[in-house]
N, C-alpha and C positions, 0 to 999 in steps of 0.2 A: 339407635343413639344418634343424635344430631351433633354434627361437628361444626366449629367455627374457627376462623383465623382472622387475624388483624396484622398489618404492617404499619409501623409508626410512620406519621408524616405531619410535619409542622406547616400550618397554613399561615398566611398573613393575618395580622390581628384586626382586620376590618373587612367588611364585605367587599369583594373585588372579583372581577371576572377571571376564571381560569379555564383556558382551553387545553384539553388534556393532550393536544398535539404540539403544544408549545413546551419544548424541552431544550436543554442547553445545546449549543452548537456542536456538531459532529458527535452526537451522544452514541454510546454503545447500544446496539440492537441485538435482539435475539436472532440467531441464525436460522433456527427452524421453529415454526409455530403451527400447532394443530388445535383446532377448535371444533368439536363434534357434539351434537345434541346427545343428551343421555336420557333414554327412556325406560330405565329400569324400575322406576317407581320406588327406589329405595329411600329410606328416611336418612341414611348416613351420607355425610359429605366429607370428603378427605382433602387435606392439604398437605403438601410435601415441598420441602426446600432442600436441594442438594447443592453440591459444589459447582455443577454446571447447568442447573435447570430449576425452573418453577413449574409446578403442576397441581391441578386440583381435579377431583372426580365428583361428578353428580352435584355440582355447585350452581345456585341461581345466579343470574347476572347481578342482582343486587348485592350478594355476598362477594362477588369477584370485584365489583366496584369498590367495595368496602376495603377489601384486601389491597387494592391498588392505591387508594387514596388515604389508608390509615384512618378509617373513620368507622363508628358503628353503623351497622346497616339500617337501624331505625332512625338514624340522623340524616339519611338520604331521602329526599322528597322529589316529586315529579316523576316523569316517565310512564310508560304504559304498564298494564297489569302483568304482562309476561316477564318483567323483571323478577317477580316472585315465583311464577308458575313454571317457566322454562328452566331446564337444567343442562349444564354442559360439562364436558371433559376438555381441559385445556392443558396442553403441554408446550412450554417455551424453553428452547435449549440454546446454549452458546457452544461453540466448538472451535477448534484450531487456535489460532493466534488471539482470539478474543477471550479465551479461558482465563489467563492470568489477571486481565484487567477486570473481568466479571467477579473473580474471587476478592478483588481489592475494593469493590463498590460497597457504600453503606446501604442500609435498608432503604433509605429514602431515594437513593439513586437507582436502586432495582425496582422501586415502585414506580419511578419515572419511566423505566423501560416497559413495565407492564401497562402503564397508562398510554404509552405510544401504541402498544398492541390494541388496546380498547378503541383508540381513536381512529386506528386503521381499519380494524375489523367490525367494530360496532358503530362507527361514525359518531363517536361520543364528544359532546361538548357539555361542560358544567361551569357552575360559578359557586363560590363560598359565601356563607353568612355566619357571623358570630353572635351567639346568644349566652346569657348567663343562666346556667342550669345547675340542679343539685348533682353532686358527684362525690368522689372520694380521693384521698391521697394515701399512698403506701410508702411507709418509712421503715428503717430497721427497728425492730422492738428492742426494749430495754434488756431483755433476755439475751440478745445478740443474734445475729443471722446464723443459720443452721445448715446451709449448704456449701459445698466446695465446687470450685469451677471444674468443668469438664473440657475435654479436648475439642477443638474446632474441626477436627478431621472427620467426625462422625456424621456431619449433616445436622439437620434439626427437624424435629417433628413433634406433634402432640396429638392427643385425642381428648375430647371433653364431652361429657354427658351430665345427667342430673347428680350433682353433688360430687363430681369426680373430674380431675384433670391429670393426665398421665403425660408427661413431657420429657423430651430428650433434647438437650443441647440448645435450649432457648434462654433469652435474656430476661431479667426482671421487667425491663420495659415491655417486652413482647408478653409476659404474664399479665401486666396490667392492662394491656390492650385486649387480652382475652377475657380478663375479668369485666372490662367495660362492655364487651359483647353479651356476656352472661348476665350481668347486673343491669344492663341497658342504662347505665350511667357512666360518665367519664371517670376513669381511674387513672391518677397521675403518678408516675414513679418519682419519688423524692428520696430514693435510697442512695443515689450516686454509685451504685454497682454496675460494672461494666462487663462482667464475665458471662459465661454461658453455664446453664445449669440443668441438671435432670432431676426429676422429682415426681412423686405421686401424691397429689393433694386430694384428700377426701373430706367431705363435710356433710352435715345434715341439710338437705335441701328444704326450703320453705315451701310447703304444699298448701298454704293457706289460700293462695289465689287460684288454685286449680279446682274447677267445679267437678264434682263426681256425682255418679248416679246415686239415687235413693238407696239402692241395694248394696252399694259398695261402702265398705267400712273405711275408717281413716287409714292411711299408710302406716304400716309398722315402723316405729322409731328404729333408726339404724344404731343408736348409741353413739354416733360421731357428734362432734361439736358443731355449733353454727360456724359460718364461714369466717367471721372475723377471728374467732378463737382458733379455728383450724390453721389459718395463716400464721398466727403467732406461735402455736404450739408446734406445728410441723416444719415451717419454713423460717420462723424468726422474723416475721414481717407484721407491722402494725398497720391496720386499716381504719382511717378516719374520715368522717363526713365533712364535706366542704362544699361550698358554692363556687363554681368554676366557669371560666369563659369557654364555651363549647363550640366547636365549628360544626356547622350543618352544611351539607352538600345539596345543591339544587341542579337537577338534570335539565338542561336546555334542550338537548336533542340525543336521541340514541335510536339505532336500528338493529334488528336481528343480524347477527354475523353472516358474512358470506360462507358458503360451503367451501371446504379445503379442495 
């Protein structure tokens, strides 16, 4: 089961240079950072966010960049082939006097901290470009939103596979970013909801684009609804098609990270 994660980030609405080492004056930094190659060969990639740390296991550099910049991995261009083939375990933690400040940061500010790590350890430099591409919007369905907010003390996490998202304590905005990754199209949150939610979303995955061997039969139907219906029935959210300005990220420079 392949897992993906995205952290939201708003870019400027025109092509402009972005140097990942350029962040606000006296920014908060991770106190401990560990980056190690992962040679397990596993197909699973794990993303965890806690009250004092950010970590991934067996994630490719392209997906780590996507996480840091809040952009789908398929919208990142440039860079060497190892962005897809190499995999890393990354742990970044804050401690002591920095912990209260870290807890108060927004997702974008935490993304800036991760971008600073990438600039330091991967020597990363990038710039953004805006294109008009097909996408989706998510709004509250006429039937009403079906989830209740959960406590922020539990941390946040999710797992995603074919036709399945199991989430604990994530925002609807984060769900939209995850759907963007799975659908490979921008999904914009128009719900206005600001809470954190736990849910298990299941739907019938579209297998029409998957090539099968001549001897393999068609996948057995699961009996689950298609994704738009599942979102409405299970979560109370409405998915609509739209043409949206979409940020793409161009890699100007990147190197394999130094050993710890």
